[in-house]
MOPAC internal coordinates of N, CA, C and O (Angstrom, degrees):
PM7 1SCF
backbone

  N    0.0000 0     0.00 0     0.00 0    0    0    0
  C    1.4434 1     0.00 0     0.00 0    1    0    0
  C    1.5341 1   109.80 1     0.00 0    2    1    0
  O    1.2310 1   120.20 1    93.96 1    3    2    1
  N    1.3171 1   117.22 1   -86.04 1    3    2    1
  C    1.4540 1   120.75 1   179.84 1    5    3    2
  C    1.5114 1   109.22 1  -114.76 1    6    5    3
  O    1.2310 1   121.03 1   -59.49 1    7    6    5
  N    1.2765 1   115.63 1   120.51 1    7    6    5
  C    1.4560 1   119.44 1  -179.92 1    9    7    6
  C    1.5106 1   110.31 1  -145.06 1   10    9    7
  O    1.2310 1   121.26 1   -32.47 1   11   10    9
  N    1.3131 1   115.20 1   147.53 1   11   10    9
  C    1.4528 1   119.57 1   177.74 1   13   11   10
  C    1.5215 1   107.03 1  -101.51 1   14   13   11
  O    1.2310 1   121.49 1   -61.86 1   15   14   13
  N    1.3135 1   114.75 1   118.14 1   15   14   13
  C    1.4546 1   120.14 1   179.34 1   17   15   14
  C    1.5213 1   110.91 1   -87.45 1   18   17   15
  O    1.2310 1   120.80 1     0.38 1   19   18   17
  N    1.2953 1   116.07 1  -179.62 1   19   18   17
  C    1.4516 1   121.73 1  -178.02 1   21   19   18
  C    1.5373 1   112.24 1   -64.05 1   22   21   19
  O    1.2310 1   118.51 1   136.49 1   23   22   21
  N    1.3421 1   120.44 1   -43.51 1   23   22   21
  C    1.4740 1   118.67 1   179.67 1   25   23   22
  C    1.5309 1   112.71 1   -62.19 1   26   25   23
  O    1.2310 1   120.14 1   139.93 1   27   26   25
  N    1.3274 1   117.33 1   -40.07 1   27   26   25
  C    1.4614 1   120.23 1   178.95 1   29   27   26
  C    1.5180 1   110.85 1   -65.69 1   30   29   27
  O    1.2310 1   120.40 1   139.62 1   31   30   29
  N    1.3229 1   116.84 1   -40.38 1   31   30   29
  C    1.4607 1   121.50 1   179.82 1   33   31   30
  C    1.5247 1   110.92 1   -63.57 1   34   33   31
  O    1.2310 1   120.31 1   138.60 1   35   34   33
  N    1.3084 1   117.02 1   -41.40 1   35   34   33
  C    1.4728 1   120.99 1   178.82 1   37   35   34
  C    1.5222 1   110.25 1   -64.08 1   38   37   35
  O    1.2310 1   120.07 1   137.15 1   39   38   37
  N    1.3178 1   117.47 1   -42.85 1   39   38   37
  C    1.4692 1   121.04 1   178.76 1   41   39   38
  C    1.5208 1   110.39 1   -62.01 1   42   41   39
  O    1.2310 1   119.84 1   136.11 1   43   42   41
  N    1.3253 1   117.91 1   -43.89 1   43   42   41
  C    1.4648 1   121.75 1   179.17 1   45   43   42
  C    1.5209 1   110.36 1   -62.17 1   46   45   43
  O    1.2310 1   119.99 1   136.28 1   47   46   45
  N    1.3367 1   117.62 1   -43.72 1   47   46   45
  C    1.4613 1   120.91 1   179.54 1   49   47   46
  C    1.5263 1   111.92 1   -64.74 1   50   49   47
  O    1.2310 1   119.68 1   142.09 1   51   50   49
  N    1.3250 1   118.21 1   -37.91 1   51   50   49
  C    1.4649 1   121.47 1   177.28 1   53   51   50
  C    1.5190 1   110.50 1   -65.09 1   54   53   51
  O    1.2310 1   120.07 1   138.21 1   55   54   53
  N    1.3274 1   117.48 1   -41.79 1   55   54   53
  C    1.4691 1   120.80 1   178.54 1   57   55   54
  C    1.5286 1   110.44 1   -63.69 1   58   57   55
  O    1.2310 1   120.20 1   137.67 1   59   58   57
  N    1.3364 1   117.23 1   -42.33 1   59   58   57
  C    1.4635 1   120.59 1   177.83 1   61   59   58
  C    1.5260 1   110.29 1   -63.17 1   62   61   59
  O    1.2310 1   120.04 1   139.58 1   63   62   61
  N    1.3262 1   117.53 1   -40.42 1   63   62   61
  C    1.4631 1   121.48 1   178.52 1   65   63   62
  C    1.5234 1   110.94 1   -63.01 1   66   65   63
  O    1.2310 1   120.27 1   139.97 1   67   66   65
  N    1.3200 1   117.09 1   -40.03 1   67   66   65
  C    1.4704 1   120.79 1   179.52 1   69   67   66
  C    1.5296 1   110.36 1   -68.06 1   70   69   67
  O    1.2310 1   120.03 1   138.26 1   71   70   69
  N    1.3177 1   117.54 1   -41.74 1   71   70   69
  C    1.4677 1   121.23 1  -176.82 1   73   71   70
  C    1.5314 1   111.63 1   -69.62 1   74   73   71
  O    1.2310 1   120.03 1   130.24 1   75   74   73
  N    1.3087 1   117.55 1   -49.76 1   75   74   73
  C    1.4604 1   120.76 1  -172.66 1   77   75   74
  C    1.5268 1   113.93 1   -95.67 1   78   77   75
  O    1.2310 1   119.32 1   156.03 1   79   78   77
  N    1.2927 1   118.91 1   -23.97 1   79   78   77
  C    1.4576 1   121.22 1  -178.19 1   81   79   78
  C    1.5162 1   111.18 1    85.48 1   82   81   79
  O    1.2310 1   121.31 1   -16.22 1   83   82   81
  N    1.3290 1   115.10 1   163.78 1   83   82   81
  C    1.4603 1   120.45 1  -175.57 1   85   83   82
  C    1.5237 1   111.96 1   -71.70 1   86   85   83
  O    1.2310 1   119.57 1   152.60 1   87   86   85
  N    1.3236 1   118.43 1   -27.40 1   87   86   85
  C    1.4635 1   121.34 1  -177.68 1   89   87   86
  C    1.5109 1   113.76 1   -70.75 1   90   89   87
  O    1.2310 1   120.25 1   149.00 1   91   90   89
  N    1.3161 1   117.13 1   -31.00 1   91   90   89
  C    1.4646 1   120.85 1  -176.74 1   93   91   90
  C    1.5276 1   113.75 1   -88.00 1   94   93   91
  O    1.2310 1   119.72 1   163.72 1   95   94   93
  N    1.3103 1   118.15 1   -16.28 1   95   94   93
  C    1.4632 1   120.54 1  -175.90 1   97   95   94
  C    1.5295 1   113.59 1   -59.98 1   98   97   95
  O    1.2310 1   118.33 1   137.45 1   99   98   97
  N    1.3321 1   120.78 1   -42.55 1   99   98   97
  C    1.4710 1   118.59 1   177.53 1  101   99   98
  C    1.5261 1   112.69 1   -62.89 1  102  101   99
  O    1.2310 1   120.36 1   142.86 1  103  102  101
  N    1.3346 1   116.92 1   -37.14 1  103  102  101
  C    1.4637 1   120.63 1   178.29 1  105  103  102
  C    1.5263 1   110.82 1   -66.41 1  106  105  103
  O    1.2310 1   120.58 1   139.39 1  107  106  105
  N    1.2994 1   116.50 1   -40.61 1  107  106  105
  C    1.4650 1   120.55 1   178.87 1  109  107  106
  C    1.5232 1   110.12 1   -66.24 1  110  109  107
  O    1.2310 1   120.44 1   137.70 1  111  110  109
  N    1.3359 1   116.76 1   -42.30 1  111  110  109
  C    1.4667 1   120.77 1   179.28 1  113  111  110
  C    1.5134 1   112.24 1   -63.71 1  114  113  111
  O    1.2310 1   120.19 1   136.76 1  115  114  113
  N    1.3302 1   117.25 1   -43.24 1  115  114  113
  C    1.4665 1   119.15 1   179.40 1  117  115  114
  C    1.5177 1   110.89 1   -68.21 1  118  117  115
  O    1.2310 1   120.13 1   144.10 1  119  118  117
  N    1.3129 1   117.36 1   -35.90 1  119  118  117
  C    1.4671 1   120.23 1   176.71 1  121  119  118
  C    1.5167 1   111.93 1   -64.25 1  122  121  119
  O    1.2310 1   120.45 1   138.02 1  123  122  121
  N    1.3183 1   116.74 1   -41.98 1  123  122  121
  C    1.4685 1   120.69 1   176.95 1  125  123  122
  C    1.5236 1   111.11 1   -64.66 1  126  125  123
  O    1.2310 1   120.61 1   138.51 1  127  126  125
  N    1.3270 1   116.44 1   -41.49 1  127  126  125
  C    1.4617 1   120.12 1   178.98 1  129  127  126
  C    1.5189 1   111.90 1   -62.41 1  130  129  127
  O    1.2310 1   120.30 1   136.20 1  131  130  129
  N    1.3342 1   117.04 1   -43.80 1  131  130  129
  C    1.4593 1   120.64 1   178.53 1  133  131  130
  C    1.5264 1   110.88 1   -64.75 1  134  133  131
  O    1.2310 1   120.68 1   141.16 1  135  134  133
  N    1.3249 1   116.30 1   -38.84 1  135  134  133
  C    1.4580 1   119.87 1   179.01 1  137  135  134
  C    1.5217 1   112.34 1   -63.98 1  138  137  135
  O    1.2310 1   120.56 1   136.51 1  139  138  137
  N    1.3134 1   116.53 1   -43.49 1  139  138  137
  C    1.4683 1   120.91 1   178.53 1  141  139  138
  C    1.5204 1   110.40 1   -65.39 1  142  141  139
  O    1.2310 1   120.41 1   139.12 1  143  142  141
  N    1.3402 1   116.81 1   -40.88 1  143  142  141
  C    1.4616 1   121.11 1   178.85 1  145  143  142
  C    1.5279 1   110.88 1   -61.80 1  146  145  143
  O    1.2310 1   120.31 1   135.06 1  147  146  145
  N    1.3235 1   117.01 1   -44.94 1  147  146  145
  C    1.4608 1   121.04 1   178.83 1  149  147  146
  C    1.5266 1   111.61 1   -65.25 1  150  149  147
  O    1.2310 1   120.57 1   143.11 1  151  150  149
  N    1.3281 1   116.51 1   -36.89 1  151  150  149
  C    1.4660 1   120.02 1   178.91 1  153  151  150
  C    1.5197 1   111.02 1   -65.32 1  154  153  151
  O    1.2310 1   120.43 1   135.37 1  155  154  153
  N    1.3330 1   116.78 1   -44.63 1  155  154  153
  C    1.4702 1   120.57 1   178.45 1  157  155  154
  C    1.5186 1   110.65 1   -63.18 1  158  157  155
  O    1.2310 1   120.41 1   139.10 1  159  158  157
  N    1.3329 1   116.82 1   -40.90 1  159  158  157
  C    1.4646 1   121.31 1   179.36 1  161  159  158
  C    1.5277 1   110.52 1   -62.91 1  162  161  159
  O    1.2310 1   120.49 1   137.86 1  163  162  161
  N    1.3196 1   116.67 1   -42.14 1  163  162  161
  C    1.4591 1   120.69 1  -179.42 1  165  163  162
  C    1.5290 1   111.25 1   -66.47 1  166  165  163
  O    1.2310 1   119.87 1   141.34 1  167  166  165
  N    1.3211 1   117.85 1   -38.66 1  167  166  165
  C    1.4605 1   119.47 1  -179.36 1  169  167  166
  C    1.5187 1   111.29 1   -70.00 1  170  169  167
  O    1.2310 1   119.89 1   141.61 1  171  170  169
  N    1.3374 1   117.82 1   -38.39 1  171  170  169
  C    1.4641 1   118.82 1   178.85 1  173  171  170
  C    1.5272 1   110.86 1   -70.87 1  174  173  171
  O    1.2310 1   119.85 1   145.43 1  175  174  173
  N    1.3357 1   117.89 1   -34.57 1  175  174  173
  C    1.4662 1   120.38 1   177.34 1  177  175  174
  C    1.5200 1   110.57 1   -65.21 1  178  177  175
  O    1.2310 1   120.43 1   139.38 1  179  178  177
  N    1.3363 1   116.79 1   -40.62 1  179  178  177
  C    1.4595 1   119.38 1  -179.55 1  181  179  178
  C    1.5283 1   110.49 1   -67.60 1  182  181  179
  O    1.2310 1   120.03 1   144.13 1  183  182  181
  N    1.3310 1   117.55 1   -35.87 1  183  182  181
  C    1.4611 1   120.35 1   177.01 1  185  183  182
  C    1.5193 1   110.40 1   -66.66 1  186  185  183
  O    1.2310 1   120.37 1   141.63 1  187  186  185
  N    1.3448 1   116.89 1   -38.37 1  187  186  185
  C    1.4599 1   120.52 1   178.04 1  189  187  186
  C    1.5260 1   111.02 1   -65.90 1  190  189  187
  O    1.2310 1   120.46 1   141.14 1  191  190  189
  N    1.3393 1   116.72 1   -38.86 1  191  190  189
  C    1.4628 1   120.15 1   178.92 1  193  191  190
  C    1.5193 1   111.24 1   -66.38 1  194  193  191
  O    1.2310 1   120.08 1   146.06 1  195  194  193
  N    1.3122 1   117.45 1   -33.94 1  195  194  193
  C    1.4680 1   121.21 1   178.30 1  197  195  194
  C    1.5255 1   109.68 1   -71.34 1  198  197  195
  O    1.2310 1   120.35 1   139.75 1  199  198  197
  N    1.3210 1   116.93 1   -40.25 1  199  198  197
  C    1.4603 1   120.74 1  -177.34 1  201  199  198
  C    1.5279 1   112.07 1   -74.15 1  202  201  199
  O    1.2310 1   119.65 1   148.44 1  203  202  201
  N    1.3166 1   118.26 1   -31.56 1  203  202  201
  C    1.4686 1   121.55 1  -176.05 1  205  203  202
  C    1.5285 1   112.86 1   -61.82 1  206  205  203
  O    1.2310 1   118.09 1   132.82 1  207  206  205
  N    1.3300 1   121.25 1   -47.18 1  207  206  205
  C    1.4648 1   119.42 1   179.31 1  209  207  206
  C    1.5300 1   112.79 1   -62.58 1  210  209  207
  O    1.2310 1   120.01 1   146.45 1  211  210  209
  N    1.3253 1   117.59 1   -33.55 1  211  210  209
  C    1.4618 1   120.05 1   178.53 1  213  211  210
  C    1.5188 1   110.35 1   -65.08 1  214  213  211
  O    1.2310 1   120.17 1   139.56 1  215  214  213
  N    1.3348 1   117.29 1   -40.44 1  215  214  213
  C    1.4597 1   120.87 1   178.80 1  217  215  214
  C    1.5184 1   110.91 1   -66.51 1  218  217  215
  O    1.2310 1   120.38 1   141.97 1  219  218  217
  N    1.3436 1   116.88 1   -38.03 1  219  218  217
  C    1.4567 1   120.47 1   178.78 1  221  219  218
  C    1.5263 1   110.67 1   -65.93 1  222  221  219
  O    1.2310 1   120.47 1   140.99 1  223  222  221
  N    1.3289 1   116.71 1   -39.01 1  223  222  221
  C    1.4671 1   120.79 1   178.58 1  225  223  222
  C    1.5348 1   110.42 1   -63.37 1  226  225  223
  O    1.2310 1   120.57 1   139.59 1  227  226  225
  N    1.3294 1   116.52 1   -40.41 1  227  226  225
  C    1.4640 1   119.80 1  -179.43 1  229  227  226
  C    1.5194 1   110.89 1   -65.95 1  230  229  227
  O    1.2310 1   119.81 1   141.20 1  231  230  229
  N    1.3282 1   117.97 1   -38.80 1  231  230  229
  C    1.4600 1   119.66 1   179.87 1  233  231  230
  C    1.5198 1   111.25 1   -70.89 1  234  233  231
  O    1.2310 1   119.82 1   146.09 1  235  234  233
  N    1.3233 1   117.95 1   -33.91 1  235  234  233
  C    1.4594 1   121.46 1   177.30 1  237  235  234
  C    1.5220 1   109.67 1   -67.53 1  238  237  235
  O    1.2310 1   120.23 1   138.94 1  239  238  237
  N    1.3403 1   117.17 1   -41.06 1  239  238  237
  C    1.4690 1   120.89 1   179.87 1  241  239  238
  C    1.5353 1   110.63 1   -66.99 1  242  241  239
  O    1.2310 1   120.27 1   145.49 1  243  242  241
  N    1.3341 1   117.08 1   -34.51 1  243  242  241
  C    1.4572 1   120.28 1   179.85 1  245  243  242
  C    1.5480 1   111.50 1   -68.09 1  246  245  243
  O    1.2310 1   120.42 1   147.34 1  247  246  245
  N    1.3191 1   116.81 1   -32.66 1  247  246  245
  C    1.4642 1   121.12 1  -178.81 1  249  247  246
  C    1.5215 1   111.82 1   -71.96 1  250  249  247
  O    1.2310 1   119.45 1   152.59 1  251  250  249
  N    1.3236 1   118.66 1   -27.41 1  251  250  249
  C    1.4611 1   121.33 1  -177.75 1  253  251  250
  C    1.4875 1   112.27 1   -87.69 1  254  253  251
  O    1.2310 1   120.10 1   180.00 1  255  254  253

């Protein structure tokens, strides 16, 4: 359906290089990496918070 091929990706990267320049690209890349890392951390923490009350309920039910 919708896919980005190699020629489109190269064009996008060239446009980004022209807009931001070579000096800013490492800063942009590290910022994106940190953002993705924080997003993954937040999603796993929220899944753990959802799973934790269920486990506590099961242990309470087992004690009774």
